C-alpha positions as CSV (number, residue, x, y, z in Angstrom):
1,M,15.7,-35.8,6.8
2,G,18.9,-36.2,5.6
3,S,20.8,-33.5,3.4
4,F,17.9,-31.6,3.0
5,N,18.9,-29.2,0.4
6,T,19.6,-32.0,-1.9
7,S,15.7,-33.0,-1.9
8,F,13.8,-30.0,-2.6
9,G,10.5,-31.5,-2.5
10,E,10.1,-31.8,1.4
11,G,10.4,-28.5,2.3
12,F,10.2,-27.2,6.0
13,I,7.7,-26.7,8.6
14,L,7.5,-23.5,10.1
15,V,6.8,-23.6,13.9
16,G,6.2,-20.2,14.2
17,F,4.3,-19.4,17.5
18,S,2.3,-23.1,18.1
19,D,4.6,-23.2,20.7
20,W,2.7,-20.2,22.4
21,P,-1.0,-21.5,21.5
22,Q,-2.4,-19.1,24.1
23,L,-0.9,-16.4,22.2
24,E,-1.8,-17.4,18.5
25,L,-5.3,-15.5,18.3
26,I,-3.8,-12.4,20.2
27,L,-1.1,-12.0,18.1
28,F,-3.0,-12.8,14.8
29,I,-5.5,-10.0,15.7
30,Y,-2.9,-7.5,16.5
31,I,-0.7,-8.6,13.3
32,S,-3.5,-7.8,11.2
33,I,-4.2,-4.6,12.6
34,F,-0.8,-3.5,12.6
35,Y,-0.2,-4.9,8.8
36,S,-3.3,-3.0,7.5
37,L,-2.0,0.1,9.0
38,T,1.3,-0.5,7.5
39,L,-0.6,-1.3,4.2
40,F,-2.6,2.1,4.7
41,G,0.2,4.1,6.1
42,N,2.9,3.8,3.5
43,T,0.4,3.6,0.5
44,T,-0.8,7.3,1.7
45,I,2.8,8.3,1.9
46,I,3.6,7.3,-1.4
47,I,0.6,8.8,-3.3
48,L,0.8,11.8,-1.2
49,S,4.2,12.2,-2.2
50,R,3.1,11.7,-6.3
51,L,0.3,13.9,-6.0
52,D,0.9,16.7,-4.0
53,P,3.5,19.0,-5.6
54,R,4.4,20.4,-2.2
55,L,6.4,17.0,-1.2
56,H,8.4,16.9,-4.7
57,T,11.5,17.3,-2.5
58,P,14.4,14.9,-1.8
59,M,13.1,14.3,1.5
60,Y,10.0,12.8,0.2
61,F,11.6,10.9,-2.6
62,F,13.8,9.1,-0.5
63,L,10.7,8.3,1.9
64,C,8.6,7.3,-1.1
65,H,11.4,4.3,-1.2
66,L,11.5,3.5,2.5
67,S,7.4,3.2,2.3
68,F,7.7,1.0,-0.8
69,L,10.5,-1.0,1.1
70,D,8.4,-1.3,4.1
71,L,5.3,-2.5,2.0
72,C,7.4,-5.3,0.3
73,Y,9.4,-6.2,3.6
74,T,6.1,-6.9,5.5
75,T,4.5,-8.3,2.6
76,S,7.5,-11.1,2.3
77,T,6.5,-12.2,5.9
78,V,3.5,-11.3,7.2
79,P,0.6,-12.7,5.2
80,Q,2.7,-16.4,5.3
81,L,2.7,-15.6,9.3
82,L,-0.9,-14.5,9.2
83,I,-1.8,-18.2,7.6
84,N,0.5,-19.6,10.2
85,L,-1.2,-18.5,13.2
86,S,-4.6,-19.1,11.8
87,G,-3.6,-22.9,11.5
88,L,-4.5,-23.2,8.0
89,D,-0.7,-24.0,6.3
90,R,2.7,-23.9,8.3
91,T,4.7,-25.4,5.4
92,I,6.9,-23.8,2.7
93,S,8.7,-25.5,-0.3
94,Y,12.6,-25.4,-0.3
95,G,12.4,-22.9,-3.3
96,G,9.8,-20.8,-1.4
97,C,12.1,-20.6,1.6
98,V,15.2,-20.0,-0.5
99,A,13.2,-16.8,-2.5
100,Q,12.2,-15.5,0.8
101,L,15.4,-15.5,2.2
102,F,16.8,-13.5,-0.8
103,I,13.7,-11.0,-1.0
104,Y,14.0,-10.2,2.9
105,L,17.8,-10.0,2.8
106,S,17.7,-8.1,-0.3
107,L,15.1,-5.5,1.1
108,G,16.7,-5.5,4.9
109,G,19.8,-4.3,3.5
110,T,18.3,-1.8,1.1
111,E,16.3,-0.2,4.2
112,C,20.0,-0.4,6.3
113,V,22.1,1.8,3.4
114,L,18.6,3.7,2.6
115,L,18.3,5.3,6.3
116,V,21.9,6.4,5.8
117,V,21.1,8.1,2.5
118,M,18.0,9.9,4.6
119,A,20.7,10.6,7.3
120,F,22.5,12.6,5.2
121,D,19.8,14.4,3.5
122,R,18.5,15.7,7.1
123,Y,22.5,16.5,7.8
124,A,22.7,18.3,4.6
125,A,19.3,20.3,5.5
126,V,20.3,21.2,8.8
127,C,23.9,21.7,8.9
128,R,24.4,23.1,5.3
129,P,21.1,24.9,4.5
130,L,22.5,27.3,2.2
131,H,24.1,24.8,-0.1
132,Y,21.2,22.1,0.2
133,T,19.4,22.3,-3.3
134,T,22.9,22.3,-4.6
135,I,24.2,19.4,-3.1
136,M,20.8,17.2,-2.8
137,N,20.2,17.7,-6.8
138,P,17.9,15.4,-8.4
139,L,20.9,13.4,-10.2
140,L,22.6,12.7,-6.8
141,C,19.3,11.8,-5.4
142,Q,18.6,9.0,-7.9
143,S,22.1,8.0,-7.5
144,L,21.9,7.3,-4.1
145,A,18.8,5.4,-4.2
146,I,19.8,3.4,-6.8
147,A,23.1,2.8,-4.7
148,A,20.9,1.6,-2.0
149,W,19.2,-1.0,-3.7
150,V,22.3,-2.5,-5.2
151,G,23.9,-2.5,-1.8
152,G,20.7,-4.7,-0.5
153,L,20.9,-6.7,-3.9
154,T,24.5,-7.4,-3.5
155,N,24.5,-8.1,0.2
156,S,21.3,-10.6,-0.4
157,L,23.3,-12.3,-3.3
158,I,26.4,-12.9,-1.1
159,Q,24.7,-14.4,2.2
160,T,21.9,-16.4,0.4
161,S,24.7,-17.8,-1.9
162,L,26.7,-18.5,0.9
163,M,23.5,-20.0,2.7
164,M,22.8,-22.4,-0.4
165,A,26.1,-23.6,-0.2
166,M,25.4,-25.4,3.1
167,P,24.8,-28.6,3.3
168,L,21.6,-29.3,5.5
169,C,20.3,-32.0,7.3
170,G,17.9,-33.3,10.4
171,L,14.5,-32.1,11.2
172,H,12.9,-30.2,8.6
173,Y,11.3,-28.1,11.2
174,L,12.2,-24.3,11.4
175,N,11.7,-22.6,15.1
176,H,10.4,-19.6,13.4
177,F,7.6,-18.0,11.3
178,F,9.9,-17.7,8.1
179,C,12.8,-18.7,6.7
180,E,15.3,-16.8,9.1
181,M,18.7,-17.5,8.1
182,L,20.1,-18.3,11.7
183,V,17.6,-20.8,12.3
184,L,18.5,-22.6,8.5
185,Q,22.3,-22.3,9.7
186,K,21.3,-24.6,12.8
187,L,20.4,-27.4,10.0
188,A,23.9,-27.2,8.7
189,C,25.5,-30.8,8.4
190,E,28.9,-30.1,9.0
191,D,31.2,-27.7,10.6
192,T,30.8,-24.3,8.5
193,G,33.3,-21.9,10.7
194,G,34.6,-20.2,7.6
195,T,31.1,-19.9,6.1
196,E,29.6,-18.5,9.3
197,A,32.7,-16.2,9.3
198,K,32.2,-14.4,5.9
199,M,28.8,-14.3,6.5
200,F,29.3,-12.1,9.8
201,V,31.5,-10.0,7.9
202,A,28.8,-9.0,5.6
203,R,26.1,-8.3,8.2
204,V,29.0,-6.1,10.1
205,I,29.0,-4.1,6.7
206,I,25.3,-4.2,6.1
207,I,24.5,-3.3,9.6
208,V,27.0,-2.2,11.8
209,I,28.6,0.6,9.5
210,P,25.3,2.2,8.6
211,A,24.3,2.7,11.9
212,A,27.5,4.3,12.6
213,L,27.2,6.8,10.2
214,I,23.7,7.6,11.0
215,L,24.6,8.2,14.5
216,G,27.4,10.4,13.7
217,S,25.1,12.4,11.1
218,Y,22.8,12.7,14.0
219,A,25.8,14.3,16.4
220,H,26.3,16.9,13.7
221,I,22.5,17.5,13.5
222,A,22.6,17.9,17.4
223,Q,25.5,20.1,17.2
224,A,23.7,22.2,14.8
225,V,20.1,22.4,16.6
226,L,22.1,23.3,20.1
227,R,23.1,26.6,18.4
228,I,19.1,27.4,18.1
229,K,18.5,30.6,20.2
230,S,14.9,29.8,20.6
231,M,14.0,27.3,22.8
232,A,10.7,26.7,21.4
233,G,12.5,25.8,18.1
234,R,15.1,23.8,19.9
235,R,12.5,21.7,21.9
236,K,10.7,20.8,18.2
237,A,14.0,20.2,16.2
238,F,15.1,17.6,19.2
239,G,11.5,16.0,19.3
240,T,11.1,15.4,15.8
241,C,14.7,14.2,15.0
242,G,14.6,12.2,18.4
243,S,11.9,10.4,17.2
244,H,13.7,9.5,14.0
245,L,16.4,8.4,16.0
246,F,14.1,6.2,18.1
247,V,12.9,4.0,15.2
248,V,16.6,3.8,13.5
249,C,17.9,2.6,17.0
250,L,14.7,-0.1,17.2
251,F,15.4,-1.1,13.9
252,Y,19.2,-1.6,14.1
253,G,18.9,-2.5,17.9
254,S,16.8,-5.6,17.0
255,G,18.9,-6.4,13.5
256,M,22.3,-6.1,15.8
257,Y,20.9,-8.1,18.6
258,T,19.4,-11.2,16.2
259,Y,22.8,-11.2,13.8
260,L,25.8,-10.2,15.6
261,Q,25.7,-12.5,18.2
262,P,27.2,-16.1,17.8
263,L,25.2,-18.7,16.4
264,G,25.7,-20.9,19.4
265,S,23.8,-18.3,21.6
266,Y,21.3,-17.5,19.3
267,S,17.8,-18.3,20.9
268,E,15.4,-19.5,18.4
269,S,12.0,-18.8,20.9
270,K,13.3,-15.2,21.7
271,G,14.4,-14.6,18.4
272,K,10.9,-14.7,16.5
273,F,9.6,-12.5,19.1
274,V,12.6,-10.2,18.4
275,A,11.9,-10.2,14.6
276,L,8.5,-8.9,15.3
277,F,10.1,-5.8,15.6
278,Y,11.9,-5.4,12.3
279,T,9.0,-7.1,10.7
280,V,5.6,-5.8,11.7
281,I,6.3,-2.8,14.1
282,I,9.0,-0.7,12.6
283,P,7.3,-0.6,8.9
284,M,4.0,0.4,10.8
285,L,5.9,3.2,13.1
286,N,7.6,4.7,10.0
287,P,4.6,6.6,8.5
288,L,3.5,7.7,11.8
289,I,6.9,8.7,12.8
290,Y,7.9,10.6,9.5
291,I,4.8,12.5,7.8
292,P,3.4,14.1,10.8
293,K,6.5,15.9,11.9
294,E,8.8,16.3,9.1
295,Q,7.8,20.2,8.6
296,G,8.7,20.7,12.1
297,C,12.3,19.3,11.4
298,E,12.7,21.2,8.1
299,G,10.8,24.1,9.3
300,S,12.5,24.8,12.7
301,S,16.2,23.6,12.7
302,V,16.7,24.5,8.6
303,E,15.3,27.9,9.0
304,E,16.8,28.9,12.5
305,V,20.3,27.2,11.9
306,G,20.7,28.5,8.2
307,M,19.9,32.2,9.1
308,R,22.9,32.1,11.7
309,Q,25.2,30.5,9.2
310,T,24.2,33.0,6.5
311,P,26.9,35.6,6.1
312,A,26.3,39.5,5.9
313,S,26.5,39.8,2.0
314,S,23.7,36.9,1.5
315,T,21.0,38.5,3.5
316,G,18.3,40.7,2.8
317,K,16.2,39.8,-0.3
318,S,18.4,37.4,-1.7
319,G,18.5,35.5,2.0
320,E,14.5,35.9,1.9
321,K,14.4,34.2,-1.5
322,L,16.6,31.4,-0.2
323,Y,14.5,30.4,2.6
324,E,11.4,31.2,0.8
325,G,12.7,28.4,-1.6
326,L,13.4,26.0,1.0
327,E,10.2,26.7,2.8
328,N,7.6,27.3,0.1
329,G,9.3,26.9,-3.3
330,H,8.0,23.4,-3.6
331,H,4.4,24.7,-3.9
332,C,4.9,26.0,-7.5
333,R,7.6,23.9,-9.2
334,N,7.7,20.2,-9.4
335,W,11.3,19.4,-7.7
336,F,12.0,16.4,-9.8
337,L,11.0,17.4,-13.2
338,G,11.9,21.2,-12.8
339,V,8.2,22.0,-14.5
340,R,5.4,24.5,-13.3
341,D,2.8,22.6,-11.5
342,V,-0.3,22.5,-13.7
343,S,-2.7,21.9,-10.9
344,S,-2.0,25.2,-9.3
345,V,-3.3,27.1,-12.2
346,G,-6.4,25.6,-11.8
347,R,-6.8,27.2,-8.8
348,C,-7.1,30.5,-10.0
349,K,-8.9,30.5,-13.4
350,A,-12.0,30.0,-14.6
351,M,-12.7,27.5,-17.5
352,G,-14.7,28.3,-20.4
353,G,-15.1,25.5,-23.0
354,F,-12.9,23.4,-20.4
355,N,-12.1,20.2,-22.8
356,T,-10.5,22.6,-25.2
357,S,-7.8,23.5,-22.4
358,F,-6.8,20.2,-20.8
359,E,-4.2,22.2,-18.6
360,E,-6.6,23.8,-16.6
361,G,-8.3,20.7,-14.8
362,F,-10.9,20.8,-12.0
363,I,-11.2,21.4,-8.6
364,L,-13.5,18.7,-6.5
365,V,-15.3,20.4,-3.9
366,G,-15.5,17.4,-1.9
367,F,-17.1,17.9,1.4
368,S,-15.5,21.1,2.0
369,D,-19.3,22.7,2.4
370,W,-19.6,20.7,5.5
371,P,-15.9,21.6,7.0
372,Q,-17.2,20.2,10.6
373,L,-17.4,17.0,9.2
374,E,-14.1,16.5,7.2
375,L,-11.9,15.4,9.9
376,I,-14.4,12.6,11.1
377,F,-15.0,11.6,7.3
378,F,-11.2,11.6,7.5
379,V,-10.2,9.3,10.0
380,F,-13.4,6.8,9.3
381,I,-12.7,6.7,5.7
382,S,-9.0,5.9,6.5
383,I,-9.9,3.2,9.2
384,F,-12.3,1.6,6.6
385,Y,-9.9,2.1,3.8
386,S,-7.4,0.2,5.5
387,L,-10.0,-2.4,6.6
388,T,-10.8,-3.0,2.7
389,L,-7.1,-3.2,2.1
390,F,-6.2,-5.9,5.0
391,G,-9.3,-7.7,4.3
392,N,-9.4,-8.3,0.3
393,T,-5.5,-8.7,0.4
394,T,-6.0,-11.8,3.1
395,I,-9.0,-13.4,0.8
396,I,-6.6,-13.1,-2.2
397,V,-3.7,-14.4,-0.3
398,L,-5.7,-17.2,1.6
399,S,-7.5,-18.4,-1.5
400,Q,-4.4,-18.9,-3.5
401,L,-2.4,-20.7,-0.7
402,D,-5.1,-22.8,1.0
403,P,-5.9,-26.0,-1.5
404,R,-9.2,-26.4,0.1
405,L,-10.2,-22.8,-1.4
406,H,-9.6,-23.5,-4.9
407,T,-13.1,-23.7,-5.8
408,P,-15.4,-21.8,-8.2
409,M,-16.8,-19.8,-5.3
410,Y,-13.4,-18.5,-3.9
411,F,-12.0,-18.0,-7.5
412,F,-14.6,-15.5,-8.3
413,L,-14.2,-14.3,-4.8
414,C,-10.6,-13.6,-5.4
415,H,-11.5,-11.9,-8.6
416,L,-14.3,-9.6,-6.6
417,S,-11.8,-8.9,-3.9
418,F,-9.2,-7.9,-6.4
419,L,-12.0,-5.3,-8.2
420,D,-13.1,-3.6,-4.8
421,L,-8.8,-3.6,-4.1
422,C,-8.7,-1.5,-7.3
423,Y,-11.9,-0.1,-7.2
424,T,-11.4,1.6,-4.0
425,T,-8.1,2.8,-4.5
426,S,-8.8,4.6,-7.5
427,T,-11.0,7.1,-5.4
428,V,-10.3,6.9,-2.1
429,P,-6.7,8.2,-1.5
430,Q,-7.6,11.1,-3.4
431,L,-10.5,11.7,-0.9
432,L,-8.1,11.7,1.9
433,I,-6.3,14.3,0.4
434,N,-9.0,16.2,-0.5
435,L,-10.2,15.8,3.3
436,S,-6.7,17.0,4.4
437,G,-6.9,20.1,2.6
438,L,-3.6,19.2,0.8
439,D,-4.7,19.3,-2.8
440,R,-8.5,19.7,-4.3
441,T,-7.4,19.8,-7.8
442,I,-7.4,17.1,-10.9
443,S,-6.4,17.6,-14.3
444,Y,-8.5,16.9,-17.2
445,G,-6.7,13.7,-18.2
446,R,-6.4,12.2,-14.9
447,C,-10.1,13.1,-14.2
448,V,-11.2,11.3,-17.7
449,A,-9.0,8.2,-16.7
450,Q,-10.4,8.0,-13.2
451,L,-13.8,8.1,-15.0
452,F,-12.9,5.2,-17.4
453,I,-11.4,3.1,-14.5
454,V,-14.4,3.4,-11.8
455,L,-16.7,2.8,-14.4
456,S,-14.9,-0.1,-16.2
457,L,-14.4,-1.8,-12.4
458,G,-17.9,-0.6,-11.0
459,G,-19.3,-2.5,-14.6
460,T,-17.3,-5.4,-14.2
461,E,-18.6,-5.8,-10.5
462,C,-22.1,-5.7,-11.8
463,V,-21.6,-8.7,-13.9
464,L,-19.2,-10.8,-11.8
465,L,-22.2,-10.4,-8.9
466,V,-24.3,-11.9,-11.7
467,V,-21.7,-14.8,-12.2
468,M,-21.3,-15.4,-8.7
469,A,-25.0,-15.7,-7.8
470,F,-25.3,-18.2,-10.9
471,D,-22.8,-20.3,-8.9
472,R,-24.9,-20.1,-5.6
473,Y,-27.8,-21.2,-8.0
474,A,-26.0,-24.1,-9.4
475,A,-24.5,-25.2,-5.9
476,V,-27.9,-25.1,-4.1
477,C,-30.3,-26.0,-7.1
478,R,-28.2,-28.5,-9.1
479,P,-25.9,-30.2,-6.3
480,L,-25.6,-33.3,-8.1
481,Y,-24.2,-31.5,-11.3
482,Y,-22.3,-28.8,-10.0
483,T,-18.8,-30.0,-10.7
484,T,-19.9,-30.6,-14.0
485,I,-21.5,-27.5,-14.7
486,M,-18.9,-25.3,-13.0
487,H,-15.7,-26.9,-14.7
488,P,-12.5,-24.6,-14.5
489,L,-12.9,-23.8,-18.5
490,L,-16.5,-22.4,-17.6
491,C,-15.3,-20.3,-14.5
492,L,-12.5,-18.9,-16.5
493,S,-14.8,-17.7,-19.2
494,L,-17.1,-16.1,-17.1
495,A,-14.6,-14.2,-15.4
496,I,-13.4,-12.9,-18.4
497,A,-16.7,-12.2,-19.7
498,A,-17.2,-9.9,-16.6
499,W,-14.0,-8.3,-17.2
500,V,-14.9,-7.5,-21.0
501,G,-18.4,-6.3,-20.1
502,G,-17.2,-3.8,-17.6
503,L,-14.5,-2.6,-20.1
504,M,-16.9,-2.6,-22.9
505,N,-19.5,-0.5,-20.9
506,S,-16.7,2.1,-19.4
507,L,-15.5,2.5,-23.4
508,I,-19.1,3.4,-24.5
509,Q,-20.0,5.6,-21.6
510,T,-16.4,7.7,-21.4
511,S,-16.0,8.0,-25.2
512,L,-20.0,9.6,-25.3
513,M,-18.9,11.8,-22.0
514,M,-15.4,12.9,-23.6
515,A,-17.3,14.0,-26.8
516,M,-19.8,16.5,-24.9
517,P,-18.5,20.1,-24.8
518,L,-17.8,21.4,-21.8
519,C,-17.8,24.9,-20.1
520,G,-18.7,27.1,-17.0
521,L,-16.8,27.0,-14.0
522,H,-14.6,24.2,-13.3
523,Y,-15.9,22.8,-10.0
524,L,-17.1,19.4,-9.5
525,N,-19.5,19.3,-6.2
526,H,-18.2,15.7,-5.8
527,F,-14.9,14.2,-4.0
528,F,-14.1,12.2,-7.6
529,C,-15.1,12.5,-11.2
530,E,-18.5,11.4,-11.3
531,M,-20.3,11.3,-14.6
532,L,-23.4,12.7,-13.7
533,V,-21.3,15.8,-12.5
534,L,-19.5,16.0,-15.3
535,Q,-22.5,16.0,-17.2
536,K,-23.8,19.1,-16.0
537,L,-20.9,21.0,-17.2
538,A,-22.2,20.5,-20.7
539,C,-22.6,23.4,-23.2
540,E,-25.1,22.5,-25.2
541,D,-28.3,20.3,-25.3
542,T,-26.9,16.8,-25.0
543,G,-30.2,14.9,-25.2
544,G,-29.4,12.3,-27.6
545,T,-26.1,11.3,-25.8
546,E,-27.5,11.2,-22.4
547,A,-30.5,8.9,-23.8
548,K,-27.5,6.6,-25.0
549,M,-25.5,6.9,-21.6
550,F,-28.9,5.9,-19.5
551,V,-29.6,3.1,-21.8
552,A,-26.2,1.9,-21.3
553,R,-26.4,2.2,-17.6
554,V,-29.9,0.1,-17.9
555,I,-27.7,-2.4,-19.4
556,I,-25.1,-2.8,-16.8
557,I,-27.4,-2.2,-13.8
558,V,-30.8,-2.9,-13.9
559,I,-30.5,-6.2,-15.9
560,P,-27.7,-8.0,-13.6
561,A,-29.9,-6.9,-10.8
562,A,-33.0,-8.7,-12.2
563,L,-31.1,-12.0,-13.1
564,I,-29.4,-11.9,-9.3
565,L,-32.9,-11.5,-7.8
566,G,-33.9,-14.5,-10.3
567,S,-31.1,-16.5,-9.1
568,Y,-31.7,-15.9,-5.2
569,A,-35.7,-16.7,-6.1
570,H,-34.9,-20.0,-7.5
571,I,-32.6,-20.7,-4.5
572,A,-35.2,-19.6,-1.9
573,Q,-37.6,-22.3,-3.7
574,A,-34.7,-24.8,-3.0
575,V,-34.1,-24.0,0.6
576,L,-37.9,-24.1,1.4
577,R,-37.7,-27.8,0.3
578,I,-35.1,-28.8,2.9
579,K,-37.0,-30.7,5.8
580,S,-34.3,-29.9,8.4
581,M,-35.4,-26.4,10.5
582,A,-31.8,-26.1,11.4
583,G,-30.3,-26.6,7.8
584,R,-33.3,-24.0,6.5
585,R,-32.3,-21.4,8.8
586,K,-28.6,-21.8,8.3
587,A,-29.3,-21.5,4.3
588,F,-31.7,-18.6,4.6
589,G,-29.0,-17.0,7.2
590,T,-26.4,-17.3,4.6
591,C,-28.5,-16.4,1.5
592,G,-30.2,-13.3,3.4
593,L,-27.0,-11.9,4.1
594,S,-25.8,-12.0,0.4
595,V,-29.2,-10.6,-0.6
596,L,-28.8,-7.8,1.7
597,W,-25.3,-6.8,0.5
598,L,-26.4,-7.2,-3.2
599,S,-29.0,-4.7,-2.7
600,H,-26.6,-2.6,-1.1
601,V,-24.4,-2.7,-4.1
602,H,-26.9,-2.0,-6.7
603,I,-29.6,0.0,-5.3
604,P,-27.6,3.1,-4.6
605,P,-25.9,2.8,-7.9
606,T,-29.5,2.4,-9.7
607,L,-31.0,5.4,-7.8
608,G,-27.8,7.6,-8.4
609,Q,-27.5,6.5,-12.2
610,L,-31.0,6.2,-13.1
611,L,-33.1,8.6,-11.5
């Protein structure tokens, strides 16, 4: 290649796991599953931590940051790995490679520091329970989180700058699935001993020192836990903290193996398998480790160790209040804002003229009248939602990165995938919280916002499906003029029209809905703010308003459905003129699946909204 970083246009070829072709399909399947679980698990933690007032604590504040970090960290490498494994594209430009190096070093360094902060939080909770709320005050928590991000960013700036200063040459093949720093260093043209020494010192500071601090924190925690008299409490605390320590050891262990060995002894073949631990497996494990057992670590160890450290003068009612605050205080106060949780008020009051007292909110009944089904629904909906996130994200990424997919059909499919991501995310996380029993309330403002978003996205999808049916009509019935008809300007205009149509439909229906006076009990027998359920709370005769809303529904549902059926009728006629039986069968099979899918999209809303 010859001094590579002076010829930016050539880029690199990422070998990935192409030297293990028998493993590529297996790795693709497993990594796809792990990535979807990572997306779902970490997104769930962030949403739960924001929506559930009981989780407005320092621990979950830092866990939110960790989950966001893991989402960004995996997304900086895994989508490209999946594309590499599928064989679609194995190249990366020099600029893309430097950007990836900077991002993953920054996020990885931030995670190293953040894990120290979280270990300190556990140390304060277990070993200094009486002073915990004083020590871990909101200002300190924000400062520690900012310090973690700044530390990671500084580490990345130093190492990336040193890396870019190295002259690179030789073949532009990287025997890895992303732009790993040690693999890039092996392309250096000259002796870079001084630069490598500086980079090694930076790695020691960002990996070894945090690991030592974490081990020190957990050593103090272990001493405190050993003072617990109850064997059951001791076992529970050791089990929870042990699982946390296991993930920390896995993260730092794989990092030390990769970055603290001499460059000459670094094996690229082994290194990319080790990299799977800190890029794929650990971000998936974090939600599984931290969420289910966290109350155990705080409940058993804090309560029992704290009681042992409580001086005699502080026992009695004051001591009870202290531990009540540690265990249950966050049920009625927002830790970070220091205000009462408005949603908890709505659990105890009836409404009466509800939309004149916004602060009371609604209670979403969900499937609580079918308690035997809630767990089953939670499991299956969690799986389907994670598949939805993964599948639609994959479509968007592939459509953007693969030049072969830069066609009108995939342009519209990108919009549809983005719509589906937003549409499901506007309702499903809240449904999962409802099914778990954590919180069934929603404020009036959030209810109106959800109604507006659902109607807007649903209306946009109805119009976009018409646009996609027209695209198929042009491709099948006017193949010679297809590129002329579906030129980029028309495609862009049709996509904008779909979004504007959905927005206008939502504005009209939401405005009409908000104009209705609501009263009665504030229970909604649904899992989200469904318009028809809200209409049933109307205090007076709203026949005129309902008629206007019915007309709006007909326009956004029935007319698009009729246009789609018309398009596919013309497509069917064109397919019947195909002489080849195999070609006809193939066309009918594809179009039949599309019609079946469209019928499932349009028929349920039509029945639900128009009957």
